[in-house]
N, CA, C and O atoms as a Tripos MOL2 file, in Angstrom:
@<TRIPOS>MOLECULE
protein
  172   171    43     0     0
PROTEIN
NO_CHARGES

@<TRIPOS>ATOM
      1 N          12.2790    8.4780   -0.5170 N.3       1 MET1
      2 CA         12.0850    6.9560   -0.5100 C.3       1 MET1
      3 C          12.0910    6.0510    0.3370 C.2       1 MET1
      4 O          12.6930    5.0020    0.1080 O.2       1 MET1
      5 N          11.5290    6.2290    1.3120 N.am      2 GLY2
      6 CA         10.9080    5.1990    1.9280 C.3       2 GLY2
      7 C           9.5100    4.3710    1.6310 C.2       2 GLY2
      8 O           9.0780    3.2180    1.6030 O.2       2 GLY2
      9 N           9.0070    6.0350    1.3850 N.am      3 MET3
     10 CA          7.6550    5.6780    1.0320 C.3       3 MET3
     11 C           7.4430    4.8400   -0.3180 C.2       3 MET3
     12 O           6.6530    3.8980   -0.3780 O.2       3 MET3
     13 N           8.4850    5.4170   -1.7530 N.am      4 SER4
     14 CA          8.3420    4.0210   -2.5080 C.3       4 SER4
     15 C           8.3260    3.2100   -2.5420 C.2       4 SER4
     16 O           7.3800    2.4840   -2.8450 O.2       4 SER4
     17 N           9.8510    2.8120   -2.1100 N.am      5 ILE5
     18 CA          9.4120    1.4910   -1.6720 C.3       5 ILE5
     19 C           8.2270    1.0600   -0.9260 C.2       5 ILE5
     20 O           7.2510    0.7950   -1.6290 O.2       5 ILE5
     21 N           8.1020    0.9370    0.2710 N.am      6 SER6
     22 CA          7.0530    0.7000    0.5300 C.3       6 SER6
     23 C           5.7080    0.7460   -0.0050 C.2       6 SER6
     24 O           4.9140    0.1790    0.7460 O.2       6 SER6
     25 N           5.1540    1.2590   -1.1150 N.am      7 TYR7
     26 CA          4.7230    1.8400   -2.2250 C.3       7 TYR7
     27 C           5.0960    0.0730   -3.3020 C.2       7 TYR7
     28 O           4.2380   -0.8000   -3.4270 O.2       7 TYR7
     29 N           6.0570    0.0100   -3.7100 N.am      8 GLN8
     30 CA          6.0340   -1.2560   -4.4820 C.3       8 GLN8
     31 C           6.0330   -2.4900   -3.6580 C.2       8 GLN8
     32 O           5.9760   -3.4860   -4.3800 O.2       8 GLN8
     33 N           6.0730   -2.7390   -2.5050 N.am      9 ILE9
     34 CA          6.0450   -3.4850   -2.1280 C.3       9 ILE9
     35 C           4.6360   -4.4090   -1.7970 C.2       9 ILE9
     36 O           4.3060   -5.5950   -1.7880 O.2       9 ILE9
     37 N           3.9630   -2.9130   -1.5020 N.am     10 ILE10
     38 CA          2.6060   -2.7620   -0.8910 C.3      10 ILE10
     39 C           1.5880   -3.3580   -2.5060 C.2      10 ILE10
     40 O           0.8480   -4.3400   -2.4430 O.2      10 ILE10
     41 N           1.7480   -2.6590   -3.6150 N.am     11 ALA11
     42 CA          1.1470   -2.6360   -4.7740 C.3      11 ALA11
     43 C           1.7670   -3.7670   -5.8850 C.2      11 ALA11
     44 O           1.3860   -4.8500   -6.3280 O.2      11 ALA11
     45 N           3.0800   -2.7800   -6.0960 N.am     12 ASP12
     46 CA          3.3130   -4.0960   -7.5260 C.3      12 ASP12
     47 C           3.6920   -5.4820   -6.9390 C.2      12 ASP12
     48 O           3.5400   -6.3090   -7.8380 O.2      12 ASP12
     49 N           4.1940   -6.1660   -5.6140 N.am     13 LYS13
     50 CA          4.2190   -7.3930   -5.3560 C.3      13 LYS13
     51 C           3.5180   -7.9730   -4.3520 C.2      13 LYS13
     52 O           4.0840   -8.8800   -3.7420 O.2      13 LYS13
     53 N           2.1290   -7.5830   -3.9540 N.am     14 HIS14
     54 CA          1.6220   -8.0250   -3.0760 C.3      14 HIS14
     55 C           0.1750   -8.1190   -4.3740 C.2      14 HIS14
     56 O          -0.5380   -9.0480   -4.7540 O.2      14 HIS14
     57 N           0.2780   -6.3360   -4.8040 N.am     15 HIS15
     58 CA         -1.4020   -5.8210   -5.0580 C.3      15 HIS15
     59 C          -2.3560   -6.1050   -3.7410 C.2      15 HIS15
     60 O          -3.2750   -6.7910   -3.2930 O.2      15 HIS15
     61 N          -1.4780   -5.1100   -3.4890 N.am     16 GLY16
     62 CA         -2.0810   -4.2010   -2.3150 C.3      16 GLY16
     63 C          -2.5390   -2.6120   -2.7610 C.2      16 GLY16
     64 O          -2.3790   -2.1090   -3.8730 O.2      16 GLY16
     65 N          -3.1480   -1.9850   -1.5730 N.am     17 LYS17
     66 CA         -3.2250   -1.0940   -1.3890 C.3      17 LYS17
     67 C          -2.8570    0.4350   -0.3220 C.2      17 LYS17
     68 O          -3.4070    0.8960    0.6780 O.2      17 LYS17
     69 N          -1.6450    0.8640   -1.1600 N.am     18 LEU18
     70 CA         -1.3880    2.2710    0.2380 C.3      18 LEU18
     71 C          -1.9540    3.2450    0.1380 C.2      18 LEU18
     72 O          -2.1420    3.7120   -0.9860 O.2      18 LEU18
     73 N          -2.4460    3.9250    1.3400 N.am     19 GLU19
     74 CA         -3.1770    5.3300    0.8640 C.3      19 GLU19
     75 C          -2.5600    6.2550    2.1750 C.2      19 GLU19
     76 O          -1.6140    5.7420    2.7730 O.2      19 GLU19
     77 N          -2.9780    7.4040    2.5840 N.am     20 CYS20
     78 CA         -2.4190    7.7100    3.2170 C.3      20 CYS20
     79 C          -3.3660    9.3460    3.3000 C.2      20 CYS20
     80 O          -3.4920   10.1620    2.3870 O.2      20 CYS20
     81 N          -3.8630    9.4150    4.5700 N.am     21 PHE21
     82 CA         -4.3980   10.7020    4.8670 C.3      21 PHE21
     83 C          -3.5260   11.7680    6.2310 C.2      21 PHE21
     84 O          -2.8850   11.4820    7.2420 O.2      21 PHE21
     85 N          -3.8950   12.9080    5.6450 N.am     22 SER22
     86 CA         -2.8950   13.6920    6.1120 C.3      22 SER22
     87 C          -4.2310   14.8700    6.6070 C.2      22 SER22
     88 O          -5.1380   15.0650    5.7980 O.2      22 SER22
     89 N          -4.2470   15.6620    8.0860 N.am     23 VAL23
     90 CA         -4.6390   16.8370    8.0260 C.3      23 VAL23
     91 C          -4.0660   17.0860    9.0620 C.2      23 VAL23
     92 O          -3.9260   16.4770   10.1220 O.2      23 VAL23
     93 N          -3.4790   18.7900    8.3810 N.am     24 LEU24
     94 CA         -2.4670   19.7960    9.6210 C.3      24 LEU24
     95 C          -2.5630   19.7840   10.4260 C.2      24 LEU24
     96 O          -3.7920   19.7750   10.5040 O.2      24 LEU24
     97 N          -2.0750   19.7700   11.7550 N.am     25 GLY25
     98 CA         -2.0710   20.1130   13.0680 C.3      25 GLY25
     99 C          -2.5840   18.9350   13.8190 C.2      25 GLY25
    100 O          -2.8420   19.0830   15.0140 O.2      25 GLY25
    101 N          -2.8210   17.3630   13.0390 N.am     26 GLN26
    102 CA         -3.8430   16.9240   13.4440 C.3      26 GLN26
    103 C          -3.0140   15.4830   13.5490 C.2      26 GLN26
    104 O          -3.0390   14.7760   14.5560 O.2      26 GLN26
    105 N          -2.2610   15.1640   12.3130 N.am     27 GLY27
    106 CA         -1.3700   13.8110   12.1360 C.3      27 GLY27
    107 C          -1.4740   13.4350   10.5760 C.2      27 GLY27
    108 O          -1.6390   14.2250    9.6460 O.2      27 GLY27
    109 N          -1.3580   12.2630   10.5230 N.am     28 THR28
    110 CA         -1.2940   11.4380    9.7260 C.3      28 THR28
    111 C          -1.6070    9.7070    9.3330 C.2      28 THR28
    112 O          -0.6090    8.9900    9.4060 O.2      28 THR28
    113 N          -2.5770    9.2060    9.0350 N.am     29 GLU29
    114 CA         -3.1650    8.4040    8.7630 C.3      29 GLU29
    115 C          -2.8570    7.2740    7.2960 C.2      29 GLU29
    116 O          -3.2380    7.4620    6.1410 O.2      29 GLU29
    117 N          -2.1830    6.2950    7.7520 N.am     30 PHE30
    118 CA         -1.5400    5.3030    6.8940 C.3      30 PHE30
    119 C          -2.3200    4.4690    6.5120 C.2      30 PHE30
    120 O          -2.8070    3.8150    7.4350 O.2      30 PHE30
    121 N          -2.8450    4.0580    4.9590 N.am     31 CYS31
    122 CA         -4.1930    2.8300    5.6490 C.3      31 CYS31
    123 C          -3.0600    1.6360    4.4050 C.2      31 CYS31
    124 O          -2.5570    2.0270    3.3520 O.2      31 CYS31
    125 N          -2.9800    0.6480    4.8080 N.am     32 ILE32
    126 CA         -2.7650   -0.3760    4.0660 C.3      32 ILE32
    127 C          -3.1760   -1.9930    3.8970 C.2      32 ILE32
    128 O          -3.0910   -2.7490    4.8660 O.2      32 ILE32
    129 N          -3.6890   -2.5220    2.4050 N.am     33 GLN33
    130 CA         -4.3850   -3.4980    2.3300 C.3      33 GLN33
    131 C          -3.9230   -4.4070    1.1690 C.2      33 GLN33
    132 O          -3.6880   -4.1590   -0.0130 O.2      33 GLN33
    133 N          -3.8560   -5.8770    2.1130 N.am     34 ILE34
    134 CA         -3.0820   -6.7430    1.2970 C.3      34 ILE34
    135 C          -4.0800   -7.9880    1.6090 C.2      34 ILE34
    136 O          -4.3960   -8.6370    2.6070 O.2      34 ILE34
    137 N          -4.4260   -7.9770    0.1510 N.am     35 PRO35
    138 CA         -5.1950   -9.1140   -0.3630 C.3      35 PRO35
    139 C          -5.0300  -10.3360    0.4860 C.2      35 PRO35
    140 O          -3.9700  -10.5740    1.0650 O.2      35 PRO35
    141 N          -6.1080  -11.1300    0.5590 N.am     36 VAL36
    142 CA         -5.8330  -12.7540    1.2240 C.3      36 VAL36
    143 C          -4.8190  -13.6130    0.8170 C.2      36 VAL36
    144 O          -3.7280  -14.0660    1.1620 O.2      36 VAL36
    145 N          -5.6680  -13.6390   -0.0810 N.am     37 GLN37
    146 CA         -5.5640  -14.8950   -0.9860 C.3      37 GLN37
    147 C          -4.8170  -13.4760   -2.3750 C.2      37 GLN37
    148 O          -5.2880  -12.4120   -2.7780 O.2      37 GLN37
    149 N          -3.2600  -14.3690   -2.7550 N.am     38 GLN38
    150 CA         -3.1690  -13.7800   -3.7220 C.3      38 GLN38
    151 C          -3.0520  -13.9250   -5.5500 C.2      38 GLN38
    152 O          -2.4860  -14.9630   -5.8920 O.2      38 GLN38
    153 N          -3.4910  -13.0690   -6.6440 N.am     39 VAL39
    154 CA         -3.9520  -13.3610   -7.7210 C.3      39 VAL39
    155 C          -2.7510  -13.8260   -8.3040 C.2      39 VAL39
    156 O          -1.6660  -13.3030   -8.0510 O.2      39 VAL39
    157 N          -2.9440  -15.1520   -9.3690 N.am     40 VAL40
    158 CA         -2.0690  -16.1870  -10.1680 C.3      40 VAL40
    159 C          -2.0070  -16.1340  -11.2560 C.2      40 VAL40
    160 O          -2.7890  -16.8990  -11.8200 O.2      40 VAL40
    161 N          -1.5060  -15.6510  -11.7720 N.am     41 ASP41
    162 CA         -1.7730  -14.9130  -13.7930 C.3      41 ASP41
    163 C          -0.6500  -16.2100  -14.5180 C.2      41 ASP41
    164 O           0.5800  -16.1770  -14.5210 O.2      41 ASP41
    165 N          -1.6660  -17.4230  -15.1610 N.am     42 LEU42
    166 CA         -0.7430  -18.2450  -15.4620 C.3      42 LEU42
    167 C          -0.4760  -17.9020  -17.7590 C.2      42 LEU42
    168 O           0.0270  -18.4470  -18.7420 O.2      42 LEU42
    169 N          -1.1340  -16.8510  -17.4260 N.am     43 THR43
    170 CA         -1.0640  -16.4120  -18.9080 C.3      43 THR43
    171 C           0.7220  -16.9010  -19.3770 C.2      43 THR43
    172 O           1.1400  -16.6930  -20.5160 O.2      43 THR43
@<TRIPOS>BOND
     1     1     2 1
     2     2     3 1
     3     3     4 2
     4     3     5 am
     5     5     6 1
     6     6     7 1
     7     7     8 2
     8     7     9 am
     9     9    10 1
    10    10    11 1
    11    11    12 2
    12    11    13 am
    13    13    14 1
    14    14    15 1
    15    15    16 2
    16    15    17 am
    17    17    18 1
    18    18    19 1
    19    19    20 2
    20    19    21 am
    21    21    22 1
    22    22    23 1
    23    23    24 2
    24    23    25 am
    25    25    26 1
    26    26    27 1
    27    27    28 2
    28    27    29 am
    29    29    30 1
    30    30    31 1
    31    31    32 2
    32    31    33 am
    33    33    34 1
    34    34    35 1
    35    35    36 2
    36    35    37 am
    37    37    38 1
    38    38    39 1
    39    39    40 2
    40    39    41 am
    41    41    42 1
    42    42    43 1
    43    43    44 2
    44    43    45 am
    45    45    46 1
    46    46    47 1
    47    47    48 2
    48    47    49 am
    49    49    50 1
    50    50    51 1
    51    51    52 2
    52    51    53 am
    53    53    54 1
    54    54    55 1
    55    55    56 2
    56    55    57 am
    57    57    58 1
    58    58    59 1
    59    59    60 2
    60    59    61 am
    61    61    62 1
    62    62    63 1
    63    63    64 2
    64    63    65 am
    65    65    66 1
    66    66    67 1
    67    67    68 2
    68    67    69 am
    69    69    70 1
    70    70    71 1
    71    71    72 2
    72    71    73 am
    73    73    74 1
    74    74    75 1
    75    75    76 2
    76    75    77 am
    77    77    78 1
    78    78    79 1
    79    79    80 2
    80    79    81 am
    81    81    82 1
    82    82    83 1
    83    83    84 2
    84    83    85 am
    85    85    86 1
    86    86    87 1
    87    87    88 2
    88    87    89 am
    89    89    90 1
    90    90    91 1
    91    91    92 2
    92    91    93 am
    93    93    94 1
    94    94    95 1
    95    95    96 2
    96    95    97 am
    97    97    98 1
    98    98    99 1
    99    99   100 2
   100    99   101 am
   101   101   102 1
   102   102   103 1
   103   103   104 2
   104   103   105 am
   105   105   106 1
   106   106   107 1
   107   107   108 2
   108   107   109 am
   109   109   110 1
   110   110   111 1
   111   111   112 2
   112   111   113 am
   113   113   114 1
   114   114   115 1
   115   115   116 2
   116   115   117 am
   117   117   118 1
   118   118   119 1
   119   119   120 2
   120   119   121 am
   121   121   122 1
   122   122   123 1
   123   123   124 2
   124   123   125 am
   125   125   126 1
   126   126   127 1
   127   127   128 2
   128   127   129 am
   129   129   130 1
   130   130   131 1
   131   131   132 2
   132   131   133 am
   133   133   134 1
   134   134   135 1
   135   135   136 2
   136   135   137 am
   137   137   138 1
   138   138   139 1
   139   139   140 2
   140   139   141 am
   141   141   142 1
   142   142   143 1
   143   143   144 2
   144   143   145 am
   145   145   146 1
   146   146   147 1
   147   147   148 2
   148   147   149 am
   149   149   150 1
   150   150   151 1
   151   151   152 2
   152   151   153 am
   153   153   154 1
   154   154   155 1
   155   155   156 2
   156   155   157 am
   157   157   158 1
   158   158   159 1
   159   159   160 2
   160   159   161 am
   161   161   162 1
   162   162   163 1
   163   163   164 2
   164   163   165 am
   165   165   166 1
   166   166   167 1
   167   167   168 2
   168   167   169 am
   169   169   170 1
   170   170   171 1
   171   171   172 2
@<TRIPOS>SUBSTRUCTURE
     1 MET1         2 RESIDUE 1 A MET
     2 GLY2         6 RESIDUE 1 A GLY
     3 MET3        10 RESIDUE 1 A MET
     4 SER4        14 RESIDUE 1 A SER
     5 ILE5        18 RESIDUE 1 A ILE
     6 SER6        22 RESIDUE 1 A SER
     7 TYR7        26 RESIDUE 1 A TYR
     8 GLN8        30 RESIDUE 1 A GLN
     9 ILE9        34 RESIDUE 1 A ILE
    10 ILE10       38 RESIDUE 1 A ILE
    11 ALA11       42 RESIDUE 1 A ALA
    12 ASP12       46 RESIDUE 1 A ASP
    13 LYS13       50 RESIDUE 1 A LYS
    14 HIS14       54 RESIDUE 1 A HIS
    15 HIS15       58 RESIDUE 1 A HIS
    16 GLY16       62 RESIDUE 1 A GLY
    17 LYS17       66 RESIDUE 1 A LYS
    18 LEU18       70 RESIDUE 1 A LEU
    19 GLU19       74 RESIDUE 1 A GLU
    20 CYS20       78 RESIDUE 1 A CYS
    21 PHE21       82 RESIDUE 1 A PHE
    22 SER22       86 RESIDUE 1 A SER
    23 VAL23       90 RESIDUE 1 A VAL
    24 LEU24       94 RESIDUE 1 A LEU
    25 GLY25       98 RESIDUE 1 A GLY
    26 GLN26      102 RESIDUE 1 A GLN
    27 GLY27      106 RESIDUE 1 A GLY
    28 THR28      110 RESIDUE 1 A THR
    29 GLU29      114 RESIDUE 1 A GLU
    30 PHE30      118 RESIDUE 1 A PHE
    31 CYS31      122 RESIDUE 1 A CYS
    32 ILE32      126 RESIDUE 1 A ILE
    33 GLN33      130 RESIDUE 1 A GLN
    34 ILE34      134 RESIDUE 1 A ILE
    35 PRO35      138 RESIDUE 1 A PRO
    36 VAL36      142 RESIDUE 1 A VAL
    37 GLN37      146 RESIDUE 1 A GLN
    38 GLN38      150 RESIDUE 1 A GLN
    39 VAL39      154 RESIDUE 1 A VAL
    40 VAL40      158 RESIDUE 1 A VAL
    41 ASP41      162 RESIDUE 1 A ASP
    42 LEU42      166 RESIDUE 1 A LEU
    43 THR43      170 RESIDUE 1 A THR
């Protein structure tokens, strides 16, 4: 449930990107990218 909420905040609200890379026995890496400027849609 925590990953779902994290994805909603990063991707849906901030138009960012959340990636997860995992290698068995070596660990997991999360990459979070959030735009510096927010895109505003005025339509």
